[in-house]
N, CA, C and O atoms as CSV, one atom per row, in Angstrom:
chain,resi,resn,atom,element,x,y,z
A,1,UNK,N,N,-0.942,116.576,59.629
A,1,UNK,CA,C,-1.535,115.724,60.495
A,1,UNK,C,C,-2.387,114.511,59.891
A,1,UNK,O,O,-2.685,113.450,60.439
A,2,UNK,N,N,-2.682,114.954,58.651
A,2,UNK,CA,C,-3.148,113.859,57.754
A,2,UNK,C,C,-2.600,113.692,56.386
A,2,UNK,O,O,-2.641,114.669,55.638
A,3,UNK,N,N,-2.049,112.477,55.929
A,3,UNK,CA,C,-1.361,112.482,54.759
A,3,UNK,C,C,-2.106,112.825,53.335
A,3,UNK,O,O,-2.954,112.062,52.872
A,4,UNK,N,N,-1.816,113.722,52.855
A,4,UNK,CA,C,-2.444,114.076,51.615
A,4,UNK,C,C,-3.058,115.353,51.910
A,4,UNK,O,O,-3.372,116.129,51.008
A,5,UNK,N,N,-3.274,115.649,53.362
A,5,UNK,CA,C,-4.071,116.962,53.723
A,5,UNK,C,C,-5.173,116.648,54.091
A,5,UNK,O,O,-5.772,115.685,53.613
A,6,UNK,N,N,-5.818,117.688,55.353
A,6,UNK,CA,C,-7.368,117.567,55.707
A,6,UNK,C,C,-8.448,117.088,54.617
A,6,UNK,O,O,-8.431,117.872,53.668
A,7,UNK,N,N,-9.201,116.253,54.480
A,7,UNK,CA,C,-10.289,115.795,53.675
A,7,UNK,C,C,-11.367,116.581,53.888
A,7,UNK,O,O,-12.373,115.973,53.521
A,8,UNK,N,N,-11.634,117.717,54.338
A,8,UNK,CA,C,-12.734,118.484,54.608
A,8,UNK,C,C,-12.538,119.911,54.665
A,8,UNK,O,O,-11.387,120.245,54.945
A,9,UNK,N,N,-13.349,120.814,54.475
A,9,UNK,CA,C,-12.713,122.190,54.493
A,9,UNK,C,C,-12.756,122.617,55.915
A,9,UNK,O,O,-13.535,122.187,56.764
A,10,UNK,N,N,-11.717,123.623,56.098
A,10,UNK,CA,C,-11.342,124.215,57.378
A,10,UNK,C,C,-11.420,125.634,57.140
A,10,UNK,O,O,-11.036,126.090,56.063
A,11,UNK,N,N,-11.931,126.446,58.140
A,11,UNK,CA,C,-12.210,128.065,57.864
A,11,UNK,C,C,-11.351,128.623,59.122
A,11,UNK,O,O,-11.109,127.931,60.111
A,12,UNK,N,N,-10.983,129.772,58.979
A,12,UNK,CA,C,-10.486,130.534,59.943
A,12,UNK,C,C,-11.261,131.710,60.456
A,12,UNK,O,O,-11.718,132.484,59.615
A,13,UNK,N,N,-11.486,131.963,61.840
A,13,UNK,CA,C,-12.547,132.874,62.369
A,13,UNK,C,C,-12.136,133.696,63.048
A,13,UNK,O,O,-12.687,133.867,64.135
A,14,UNK,N,N,-11.063,134.479,62.682
A,14,UNK,CA,C,-10.198,135.629,63.753
A,14,UNK,C,C,-11.280,136.560,64.212
A,14,UNK,O,O,-10.922,137.216,65.190
A,15,UNK,N,N,-12.150,136.740,63.916
A,15,UNK,CA,C,-12.952,137.999,64.471
A,15,UNK,C,C,-14.268,137.336,65.138
A,15,UNK,O,O,-15.230,138.051,65.416
A,16,UNK,N,N,-14.277,135.891,65.395
A,16,UNK,CA,C,-15.160,135.489,65.857
A,16,UNK,C,C,-16.557,135.503,65.484
A,16,UNK,O,O,-17.385,135.063,66.281
A,17,UNK,N,N,-16.937,136.000,64.267
A,17,UNK,CA,C,-17.989,135.828,63.521
A,17,UNK,C,C,-18.801,134.523,63.645
A,17,UNK,O,O,-19.847,134.459,64.291
A,18,UNK,N,N,-18.225,133.442,62.952
A,18,UNK,CA,C,-18.730,132.137,62.883
A,18,UNK,C,C,-18.918,131.728,64.307
A,18,UNK,O,O,-20.022,131.280,64.618
A,19,UNK,N,N,-18.075,131.815,65.124
A,19,UNK,CA,C,-18.155,131.103,66.787
A,19,UNK,C,C,-19.188,131.858,67.508
A,19,UNK,O,O,-19.748,131.301,68.452
A,20,UNK,N,N,-19.560,133.245,67.130
A,20,UNK,CA,C,-20.595,134.056,67.736
A,20,UNK,C,C,-22.056,133.369,67.511
A,20,UNK,O,O,-22.890,133.131,68.385
A,21,UNK,N,N,-22.151,133.114,66.120
A,21,UNK,CA,C,-23.197,132.144,65.567
A,21,UNK,C,C,-23.554,131.042,66.191
A,21,UNK,O,O,-24.698,130.770,66.557
A,22,UNK,N,N,-22.511,130.334,66.337
A,22,UNK,CA,C,-22.766,129.015,67.076
A,22,UNK,C,C,-22.499,128.783,68.574
A,22,UNK,O,O,-22.527,127.691,69.141
A,23,UNK,N,N,-22.199,130.159,69.207
A,23,UNK,CA,C,-22.372,130.406,70.406
A,23,UNK,C,C,-21.041,129.742,71.268
A,23,UNK,O,O,-21.080,129.382,72.444
A,24,UNK,N,N,-20.016,129.689,70.478
A,24,UNK,CA,C,-18.964,129.113,71.143
A,24,UNK,C,C,-17.299,130.269,71.270
A,24,UNK,O,O,-16.127,129.970,71.497
A,25,UNK,N,N,-17.951,131.531,71.010
A,25,UNK,CA,C,-16.916,132.473,71.205
A,25,UNK,C,C,-16.855,133.273,72.180
A,25,UNK,O,O,-17.826,133.977,72.461
A,26,UNK,N,N,-15.584,133.323,72.954
A,26,UNK,CA,C,-15.399,133.794,74.253
A,26,UNK,C,C,-15.107,135.038,73.985
A,26,UNK,O,O,-13.961,135.146,73.549
A,27,UNK,N,N,-15.858,136.325,74.097
A,27,UNK,CA,C,-15.454,137.525,73.833
A,27,UNK,C,C,-14.228,137.971,74.834
A,27,UNK,O,O,-13.333,138.683,74.379
A,28,UNK,N,N,-14.206,137.617,75.960
A,28,UNK,CA,C,-13.123,138.067,77.147
A,28,UNK,C,C,-11.871,137.686,76.489
A,28,UNK,O,O,-10.965,138.503,76.324
A,29,UNK,N,N,-11.785,136.281,76.051
A,29,UNK,CA,C,-10.498,135.849,75.511
A,29,UNK,C,C,-10.116,136.310,74.035
A,29,UNK,O,O,-8.989,136.259,73.544
A,30,UNK,N,N,-11.127,136.710,73.506
A,30,UNK,CA,C,-10.944,136.854,71.836
A,30,UNK,C,C,-10.589,135.626,71.036
A,30,UNK,O,O,-9.850,135.649,70.051
A,31,UNK,N,N,-11.262,134.382,71.609
A,31,UNK,CA,C,-11.092,133.351,70.661
A,31,UNK,C,C,-12.363,132.413,70.707
A,31,UNK,O,O,-13.316,132.703,71.430
A,32,UNK,N,N,-12.355,131.341,69.959
A,32,UNK,CA,C,-13.701,130.530,69.927
A,32,UNK,C,C,-13.086,129.189,70.910
A,32,UNK,O,O,-11.975,128.668,70.814
A,33,UNK,N,N,-13.946,128.919,71.646
A,33,UNK,CA,C,-13.764,127.681,72.503
A,33,UNK,C,C,-14.027,126.439,71.458
A,33,UNK,O,O,-14.828,126.541,70.529
A,34,UNK,N,N,-13.282,125.294,71.711
A,34,UNK,CA,C,-13.324,124.252,70.930
A,34,UNK,C,C,-14.701,123.498,70.820
A,34,UNK,O,O,-15.186,122.810,71.718
A,35,UNK,N,N,-15.268,123.733,69.563
A,35,UNK,CA,C,-16.429,123.189,69.571
A,35,UNK,C,C,-16.602,122.232,68.336
A,35,UNK,O,O,-15.798,122.387,67.416
A,36,UNK,N,N,-17.644,121.177,68.207
A,36,UNK,CA,C,-17.463,120.148,67.173
A,36,UNK,C,C,-19.089,120.186,66.899
A,36,UNK,O,O,-19.837,120.007,67.860
A,37,UNK,N,N,-19.539,120.377,65.818
A,37,UNK,CA,C,-20.700,120.485,65.105
A,37,UNK,C,C,-20.947,119.444,63.895
A,37,UNK,O,O,-20.329,119.457,62.830
A,38,UNK,N,N,-21.901,118.599,64.235
A,38,UNK,CA,C,-22.012,117.649,63.099
A,38,UNK,C,C,-23.448,118.107,62.319
A,38,UNK,O,O,-24.521,118.075,62.920
A,39,UNK,N,N,-23.346,118.486,61.075
A,39,UNK,CA,C,-24.217,119.414,60.252
A,39,UNK,C,C,-24.640,118.423,59.083
A,39,UNK,O,O,-23.797,117.870,58.377
A,40,UNK,N,N,-26.095,118.228,58.923
A,40,UNK,CA,C,-26.263,117.274,57.834
A,40,UNK,C,C,-26.537,117.954,56.920
A,40,UNK,O,O,-26.821,119.140,57.089
A,41,UNK,N,N,-26.522,117.300,55.548
A,41,UNK,CA,C,-26.663,117.881,54.180
A,41,UNK,C,C,-27.794,119.026,54.060
A,41,UNK,O,O,-27.569,119.879,53.202
A,42,UNK,N,N,-28.879,119.143,54.745
A,42,UNK,CA,C,-29.793,120.082,54.723
A,42,UNK,C,C,-29.381,121.440,55.857
A,42,UNK,O,O,-30.101,122.406,56.109
A,43,UNK,N,N,-28.307,121.210,56.292
A,43,UNK,CA,C,-27.923,122.452,56.917
A,43,UNK,C,C,-28.425,122.563,58.286
A,43,UNK,O,O,-28.558,123.611,58.918
A,44,UNK,N,N,-28.758,121.076,58.779
A,44,UNK,CA,C,-29.316,121.115,60.565
A,44,UNK,C,C,-28.161,120.563,61.257
A,44,UNK,O,O,-27.566,119.528,60.957
A,45,UNK,N,N,-27.908,121.350,62.203
A,45,UNK,CA,C,-27.187,120.713,63.274
A,45,UNK,C,C,-27.661,119.400,63.881
A,45,UNK,O,O,-28.700,119.496,64.534
A,46,UNK,N,N,-27.192,118.376,63.809
A,46,UNK,CA,C,-27.616,117.342,64.364
A,46,UNK,C,C,-26.947,116.838,65.590
A,46,UNK,O,O,-27.532,115.983,66.255
A,47,UNK,N,N,-25.548,117.365,66.034
A,47,UNK,CA,C,-24.949,117.138,67.348
A,47,UNK,C,C,-24.090,118.053,67.487
A,47,UNK,O,O,-23.732,118.514,66.403
A,48,UNK,N,N,-23.515,118.596,68.551
A,48,UNK,CA,C,-22.613,119.436,68.973
A,48,UNK,C,C,-21.735,118.997,70.342
A,48,UNK,O,O,-22.230,118.327,71.248
A,49,UNK,N,N,-20.586,119.404,70.339
A,49,UNK,CA,C,-20.125,119.004,71.738
A,49,UNK,C,C,-19.136,120.393,71.701
A,49,UNK,O,O,-18.631,120.847,70.674
A,50,UNK,N,N,-18.984,120.952,73.063
A,50,UNK,CA,C,-18.159,121.970,73.280
A,50,UNK,C,C,-17.091,121.539,74.551
A,50,UNK,O,O,-17.337,121.170,75.699
A,51,UNK,N,N,-16.130,121.696,74.015
A,51,UNK,CA,C,-15.120,121.355,75.455
A,51,UNK,C,C,-14.097,122.469,75.648
A,51,UNK,O,O,-13.820,123.206,74.701
A,52,UNK,N,N,-13.595,122.599,76.700
A,52,UNK,CA,C,-12.592,123.760,77.066
A,52,UNK,C,C,-11.210,122.838,76.786
A,52,UNK,O,O,-11.028,121.624,76.875
A,53,UNK,N,N,-10.274,123.998,76.390
A,53,UNK,CA,C,-8.971,123.591,76.025
A,53,UNK,C,C,-8.197,122.203,76.814
A,53,UNK,O,O,-7.355,121.511,76.242
A,54,UNK,N,N,-8.576,122.018,77.944
A,54,UNK,CA,C,-7.698,120.804,78.599
A,54,UNK,C,C,-7.995,119.559,78.461
A,54,UNK,O,O,-7.230,118.620,78.685
A,55,UNK,N,N,-9.517,119.469,77.954
A,55,UNK,CA,C,-9.974,118.094,77.561
A,55,UNK,C,C,-10.213,117.881,75.712
A,55,UNK,O,O,-10.817,118.507,74.841
A,56,UNK,N,N,-9.466,116.791,75.756
A,56,UNK,CA,C,-9.278,116.428,74.378
A,56,UNK,C,C,-10.552,115.843,73.660
A,56,UNK,O,O,-11.538,115.371,74.226
A,57,UNK,N,N,-10.332,115.969,72.241
A,57,UNK,CA,C,-11.812,115.246,71.645
A,57,UNK,C,C,-11.353,113.756,71.358
A,57,UNK,O,O,-10.212,113.295,71.398
A,58,UNK,N,N,-12.593,113.107,71.046
A,58,UNK,CA,C,-12.313,111.501,70.684
A,58,UNK,C,C,-12.693,111.353,69.404
A,58,UNK,O,O,-13.835,110.904,69.309
A,59,UNK,N,N,-11.993,111.629,68.090
A,59,UNK,CA,C,-12.079,111.628,66.907
A,59,UNK,C,C,-12.857,110.186,66.589
A,59,UNK,O,O,-13.901,110.199,65.935
A,60,UNK,N,N,-12.473,109.355,66.926
A,60,UNK,CA,C,-13.048,107.886,66.561
A,60,UNK,C,C,-14.546,107.946,67.008
A,60,UNK,O,O,-15.343,107.274,66.353
A,61,UNK,N,N,-15.007,108.694,68.072
A,61,UNK,CA,C,-16.443,108.902,68.562
A,61,UNK,C,C,-17.198,109.747,67.385
A,61,UNK,O,O,-18.323,109.512,66.942
A,62,UNK,N,N,-16.443,110.629,67.048
A,62,UNK,CA,C,-17.048,111.600,66.201
A,62,UNK,C,C,-17.411,111.325,64.792
A,62,UNK,O,O,-18.291,111.927,64.178
A,63,UNK,N,N,-16.506,110.161,64.218
A,63,UNK,CA,C,-16.655,109.143,63.180
A,63,UNK,C,C,-17.739,108.477,63.378
A,63,UNK,O,O,-18.621,108.612,62.529
A,64,UNK,N,N,-17.928,107.795,64.256
A,64,UNK,CA,C,-18.941,106.579,64.895
A,64,UNK,C,C,-20.095,107.541,64.782
A,64,UNK,O,O,-20.950,107.179,63.974
A,65,UNK,N,N,-20.338,108.760,65.442
A,65,UNK,CA,C,-21.731,109.330,65.237
A,65,UNK,C,C,-22.136,109.983,64.066
A,65,UNK,O,O,-23.283,110.350,63.814
A,66,UNK,N,N,-20.877,110.145,63.172
A,66,UNK,CA,C,-21.252,110.682,61.766
A,66,UNK,C,C,-21.973,109.530,61.132
A,66,UNK,O,O,-23.082,109.695,60.625
A,67,UNK,N,N,-21.246,108.131,61.152
A,67,UNK,CA,C,-21.914,106.893,60.555
A,67,UNK,C,C,-23.280,106.454,61.099
A,67,UNK,O,O,-24.211,105.906,60.509
A,68,UNK,N,N,-23.152,106.852,62.425
A,68,UNK,CA,C,-24.772,106.617,62.785
A,68,UNK,C,C,-25.739,107.537,62.084
A,68,UNK,O,O,-26.736,107.075,61.530
A,69,UNK,N,N,-25.519,108.606,62.092
A,69,UNK,CA,C,-26.379,109.889,61.466
A,69,UNK,C,C,-26.892,109.531,59.950
A,69,UNK,O,O,-28.049,109.512,59.532
A,70,UNK,N,N,-25.586,109.236,59.214
A,70,UNK,CA,C,-25.790,108.659,57.993
A,70,UNK,C,C,-26.743,107.585,57.573
A,70,UNK,O,O,-27.436,107.636,56.558
A,71,UNK,N,N,-26.710,106.351,58.668
A,71,UNK,CA,C,-27.520,105.417,58.611
A,71,UNK,C,C,-28.907,105.751,59.007
A,71,UNK,O,O,-29.853,105.196,58.449
A,72,UNK,N,N,-29.059,106.535,59.841
A,72,UNK,CA,C,-30.543,106.850,60.239
A,72,UNK,C,C,-31.092,107.750,58.817
A,72,UNK,O,O,-32.134,107.517,58.205
A,73,UNK,N,N,-30.311,108.581,58.568
A,73,UNK,CA,C,-30.882,109.439,57.132
A,73,UNK,C,C,-31.202,108.697,56.070
A,73,UNK,O,O,-32.204,108.921,55.391
A,74,UNK,N,N,-30.126,107.473,55.777
A,74,UNK,CA,C,-30.483,106.690,54.735
A,74,UNK,C,C,-31.790,105.632,54.844
A,74,UNK,O,O,-32.396,105.134,53.895
A,75,UNK,N,N,-32.016,105.458,56.111
A,75,UNK,CA,C,-33.592,104.665,56.444
A,75,UNK,C,C,-34.583,105.597,56.729
A,75,UNK,O,O,-35.644,105.181,57.195
A,76,UNK,N,N,-34.405,106.911,56.509
A,76,UNK,CA,C,-35.482,107.944,56.613
A,76,UNK,C,C,-35.979,107.971,57.908
A,76,UNK,O,O,-37.054,108.502,58.187
A,77,UNK,N,N,-35.170,107.363,58.807
A,77,UNK,CA,C,-35.676,107.464,60.217
A,77,UNK,C,C,-36.179,106.137,60.753
A,77,UNK,O,O,-36.202,105.910,61.962
A,78,UNK,N,N,-36.576,105.276,59.856
A,78,UNK,CA,C,-36.943,103.870,60.212
A,78,UNK,C,C,-36.120,103.079,61.313
A,78,UNK,O,O,-36.617,102.343,62.166
A,79,UNK,N,N,-35.017,103.309,61.172
A,79,UNK,CA,C,-33.865,102.812,62.348
A,79,UNK,C,C,-33.167,103.646,62.956
A,79,UNK,O,O,-32.726,104.654,62.404
A,80,UNK,N,N,-32.920,103.289,64.433
A,80,UNK,CA,C,-32.056,104.253,65.460
A,80,UNK,C,C,-31.177,103.436,65.666
A,80,UNK,O,O,-31.332,102.237,65.436
A,81,UNK,N,N,-29.840,104.072,66.250
A,81,UNK,CA,C,-28.463,103.537,66.504
A,81,UNK,C,C,-28.519,103.626,68.124
A,81,UNK,O,O,-28.630,104.731,68.653
A,82,UNK,N,N,-28.444,102.493,68.867
A,82,UNK,CA,C,-28.281,102.774,70.281
A,82,UNK,C,C,-26.999,103.195,70.727
A,82,UNK,O,O,-25.985,103.273,70.035
A,83,UNK,N,N,-27.120,103.465,71.953
A,83,UNK,CA,C,-25.332,103.906,72.452
A,83,UNK,C,C,-24.502,103.101,72.073
A,83,UNK,O,O,-24.956,101.960,71.995
A,84,UNK,N,N,-23.162,103.244,71.722
A,84,UNK,CA,C,-22.173,102.613,71.587
A,84,UNK,C,C,-22.074,101.857,70.196
A,84,UNK,O,O,-21.072,101.255,69.809
A,85,UNK,N,N,-23.388,101.994,69.437
A,85,UNK,CA,C,-23.427,101.599,68.079
A,85,UNK,C,C,-22.425,101.728,67.050
A,85,UNK,O,O,-21.857,102.800,66.842
A,86,UNK,N,N,-22.162,100.560,66.328
A,86,UNK,CA,C,-20.956,100.577,65.362
A,86,UNK,C,C,-21.748,100.169,64.195
A,86,UNK,O,O,-22.882,99.692,64.236
A,87,UNK,N,N,-20.857,100.465,62.881
A,87,UNK,CA,C,-21.449,99.915,61.649
A,87,UNK,C,C,-21.472,98.465,61.616
A,87,UNK,O,O,-20.494,97.823,62.002
A,88,UNK,N,N,-22.502,97.917,61.188
A,88,UNK,CA,C,-22.487,96.370,61.111
A,88,UNK,C,C,-23.430,95.741,62.246
A,88,UNK,O,O,-24.032,94.667,62.223
A,89,UNK,N,N,-23.383,96.726,63.246
A,89,UNK,CA,C,-24.255,96.293,64.545
A,89,UNK,C,C,-25.734,96.272,64.334
A,89,UNK,O,O,-26.229,96.695,63.289
A,90,UNK,N,N,-26.334,95.859,65.167
A,90,UNK,CA,C,-27.872,95.784,65.144
A,90,UNK,C,C,-28.562,97.246,65.453
A,90,UNK,O,O,-28.106,97.918,66.378
A,91,UNK,N,N,-29.285,97.564,64.939
A,91,UNK,CA,C,-30.163,98.886,64.917
A,91,UNK,C,C,-31.531,98.653,65.713
A,91,UNK,O,O,-31.968,97.504,65.766
A,92,UNK,N,N,-32.148,99.584,66.268
A,92,UNK,CA,C,-33.595,99.478,66.487
A,92,UNK,C,C,-34.422,99.792,65.449
A,92,UNK,O,O,-34.236,100.899,64.942
A,93,UNK,N,N,-35.267,99.121,65.014
A,93,UNK,CA,C,-36.272,99.380,64.150
A,93,UNK,C,C,-37.421,100.135,64.776
A,93,UNK,O,O,-38.233,99.597,65.527
A,94,UNK,N,N,-37.446,101.284,64.464
A,94,UNK,CA,C,-38.455,102.399,64.786
A,94,UNK,C,C,-39.857,101.716,64.469
A,94,UNK,O,O,-40.112,101.232,63.367
A,95,UNK,N,N,-40.897,101.725,65.730
A,95,UNK,CA,C,-42.271,101.412,65.284
A,95,UNK,C,C,-43.009,101.248,66.863
A,95,UNK,O,O,-42.478,101.451,67.954
A,96,UNK,N,N,-44.180,100.884,66.613
A,96,UNK,CA,C,-44.913,100.629,67.837
A,96,UNK,C,C,-44.544,99.245,68.561
A,96,UNK,O,O,-44.936,99.029,69.708
A,97,UNK,N,N,-43.795,98.342,67.868
A,97,UNK,CA,C,-43.419,96.952,68.398
A,97,UNK,C,C,-42.331,97.034,69.332
A,97,UNK,O,O,-42.117,96.080,70.079
A,98,UNK,N,N,-41.555,98.161,69.376
A,98,UNK,CA,C,-40.476,98.191,69.910
A,98,UNK,C,C,-41.044,99.349,71.534
A,98,UNK,O,O,-40.372,99.562,72.543
A,99,UNK,N,N,-42.039,99.716,71.305
A,99,UNK,CA,C,-42.231,100.378,72.687
A,99,UNK,C,C,-42.497,99.627,73.813
A,99,UNK,O,O,-43.348,98.743,73.911
A,100,UNK,N,N,-41.534,100.118,74.875
A,100,UNK,CA,C,-41.368,99.163,76.202
A,100,UNK,C,C,-40.410,97.992,76.201
A,100,UNK,O,O,-39.986,97.367,77.172
A,101,UNK,N,N,-40.148,97.817,74.880
A,101,UNK,CA,C,-38.978,96.604,74.784
A,101,UNK,C,C,-37.573,96.773,74.398
A,101,UNK,O,O,-36.717,95.891,74.325
A,102,UNK,N,N,-37.447,98.084,74.151
A,102,UNK,CA,C,-36.150,98.347,73.774
A,102,UNK,C,C,-34.866,97.673,74.694
A,102,UNK,O,O,-33.743,97.538,74.208
A,103,UNK,N,N,-35.197,97.282,76.056
A,103,UNK,CA,C,-34.235,96.723,76.616
A,103,UNK,C,C,-34.185,95.415,76.345
A,103,UNK,O,O,-33.393,94.807,77.064
A,104,UNK,N,N,-34.806,94.720,75.490
A,104,UNK,CA,C,-34.776,93.475,75.020
A,104,UNK,C,C,-33.772,93.281,74.111
A,104,UNK,O,O,-32.931,92.382,74.115
A,105,UNK,N,N,-33.926,94.286,73.237
A,105,UNK,CA,C,-33.179,94.322,72.174
A,105,UNK,C,C,-31.833,95.166,71.919
A,105,UNK,O,O,-31.110,94.969,70.941
A,106,UNK,N,N,-31.582,96.123,72.907
A,106,UNK,CA,C,-30.553,97.004,73.319
A,106,UNK,C,C,-29.561,96.308,74.041
A,106,UNK,O,O,-29.599,96.301,75.271
A,107,UNK,N,N,-28.606,95.676,73.361
A,107,UNK,CA,C,-27.531,95.204,74.196
A,107,UNK,C,C,-26.290,96.127,74.107
A,107,UNK,O,O,-25.716,96.073,73.019
A,108,UNK,N,N,-25.801,96.897,74.957
A,108,UNK,CA,C,-24.667,97.693,74.949
A,108,UNK,C,C,-23.422,97.097,75.169
A,108,UNK,O,O,-23.231,96.571,76.265
A,109,UNK,N,N,-22.553,97.085,74.335
A,109,UNK,CA,C,-21.054,96.412,74.545
A,109,UNK,C,C,-20.595,97.458,75.828
A,109,UNK,O,O,-20.762,98.677,75.805
A,110,UNK,N,N,-20.052,96.778,76.812
A,110,UNK,CA,C,-19.553,97.734,77.967
A,110,UNK,C,C,-18.076,98.024,77.228
A,110,UNK,O,O,-17.324,97.238,76.653
A,111,UNK,N,N,-17.958,99.486,77.474
A,111,UNK,CA,C,-16.690,100.106,77.233
A,111,UNK,C,C,-15.660,100.250,78.436
A,111,UNK,O,O,-14.573,100.818,78.335
A,112,UNK,N,N,-16.179,99.629,79.636
A,112,UNK,CA,C,-15.256,99.655,80.531
A,112,UNK,C,C,-14.943,98.448,81.247
A,112,UNK,O,O,-14.063,98.451,82.107
C-alpha cells in the first residue's frame, strides 16, 4: 500500500484485548470495529473516530488533525486551530482578547 512499507508500527489483536481496552471490540462478531486514535507523546488520546465497515476513513483529514495537534503542542496551547485549518493558515491566539470575537478572525474555507 505504501512504497517502502508502512511508516508506523501496526499490531494484530486477534483476541480483542486491545480493542476491548479502547472500546471497539465487538464480542458478538469477534472482531474490532474500525477505530482511529490519535495519541500524543504523553500517551493521552487526543482524538478518536469509530466507523462501521461500510464507511471509509479520510486519510488526508487524519494527517491534518495530527498536524493541528502537533502545532497546538508546539505552542503549548497558546494557539488553536479552527475547523478546516491547514498548515500555514491562520490560527487562533488563545487569550482574553479573543473572547466573543472568534467569528471576526475565524474564516472557514468552504468545503462544499
